[in-house]
C-alpha positions in Angstrom: 0.0 0.0 0.0 2.9 2.4 0.7 4.2 1.8 -2.8 0.9 2.9 -4.2 1.0 6.1 -2.1 4.6 6.8 -3.3 3.6 6.3 -6.9 0.5 8.6 -6.5 2.6 11.3 -4.8 5.2 11.0 -7.6 2.4 11.3 -10.2 1.0 14.4 -8.4 4.4 16.0 -8.6 4.8 15.1 -12.3 1.3 16.5 -13.1 2.1 19.6 -11.2 5.3 20.1 -13.1 3.5 19.5 -16.4 0.9 22.1 -15.4 3.6 24.6 -14.4 5.3 24.2 -17.8 2.1 24.6 -19.7 1.2 27.7 -17.7 4.7 29.1 -18.4 4.2 28.5 -22.1 0.8 30.2 -22.2 2.0 33.1 -20.1 4.8 33.7 -22.7 2.8 33.3 -25.8 3.4 36.9 -26.8 7.1 37.1 -25.8 9.4 37.7 -28.7 11.6 34.7 -29.4 10.3 32.6 -26.5 10.8 28.8 -27.0 8.2 26.6 -25.4 9.1 23.9 -23.0 8.0 20.3 -23.3 7.9 17.9 -20.3 9.2 14.4 -20.8 8.2 11.8 -18.2 9.9 8.5 -17.6 9.5 5.6 -15.2 11.4 6.0 -12.0 12.7 2.9 -10.1 11.4 1.4 -7.9 8.1 3.3 -8.3 7.1 6.7 -9.7 7.6 9.2 -12.4 10.5 11.4 -13.2 10.2 14.6 -15.3 12.6 16.6 -17.4 11.7 19.9 -19.1 13.3 20.5 -22.5 13.1 23.5 -24.8 11.5 23.0 -28.2 13.8 24.9 -30.6 11.4 25.1 -33.6 11.2 28.7 -34.8 8.1 30.8 -34.2 6.4 32.9 -36.7 8.3 35.9 -38.2 6.6 39.3 -38.4 7.7 42.7 -39.7 7.3 45.5 -37.1 8.0 49.2 -37.3 10.8 50.4 -35.0 12.5 53.7 -34.5 15.1 52.7 -37.2 12.5 51.5 -39.7 11.1 48.1 -40.2 12.6 45.0 -38.7 11.9 41.3 -38.7 11.1 39.7 -35.3 10.5 36.1 -34.3 7.5 35.5 -32.2 7.1 32.6 -29.7 6.6 29.0 -30.9 3.7 28.4 -28.5 0.5 27.2 -30.0 -2.7 27.5 -27.9 -4.3 24.6 -29.8 -1.6 22.4 -28.3 -1.5 23.9 -24.9 -5.1 23.9 -23.9 -5.7 20.2 -24.5 -2.5 19.5 -22.6 -3.9 21.5 -19.6 -7.0 19.2 -19.6 -4.8 16.1 -19.7 -2.7 17.5 -16.8 -5.9 18.1 -14.8 -7.2 14.6 -15.4 -3.8 13.1 -14.5 -3.6 15.2 -11.3 -7.2 14.2 -10.3 -6.5 10.5 -11.0 -3.4 10.5 -8.7 -5.3 12.4 -6.1 -8.1 9.8 -6.2 -5.5 7.1 -5.7 -4.3 8.8 -2.5 -7.9 9.1 -1.3 -8.6 5.4 -1.9 -5.3 4.5 -0.1 -6.4 6.6 2.8 -9.8 5.0 2.9 -8.2 1.5 2.8 -5.9 2.4 5.6 -8.8 3.7 7.7 -10.8 0.5 7.0 -7.8 -1.7 8.0 -7.3 0.2 11.2 -11.0 -0.2 12.0 -10.8 -3.9 11.4 -7.7 -4.3 13.6 -9.2 -2.2 16.4 
C-alpha cells in the first residue's frame, strides 16, 4: 500500500510540473523569441515518475514590425494554444487520478485500522 501512495505522490508531482510548464508556455505566448518547454516523463525505479523539461527549438512565426530605425523582422514565440489547452486538460485529469489514488489508499488504511481495532 505504501508503494501505491509513493507512486501517486510522484504522479501528483509530475502532473504539477507539467501544469507549471504549460502555464509558463501560455504566459509567454506573446514574448518575442520565446521557446516553449516540453515535459518528458519517464518511469522511476522502484516506483514513480521522473520529469525533465526540454526547450523546443522550432522557430516561431516571423513578423515585420516598425521600429525607430525603420522596419525589422522579429521572431514570435513558438507556443500554439491549440496544443497547450488540451495539454492542460490532460494534466488536470492526471492530477485528479493521482489524487483519487491517494484518497482510496487513505480509505483503505482507515478500514484496515477499524478492522484491527
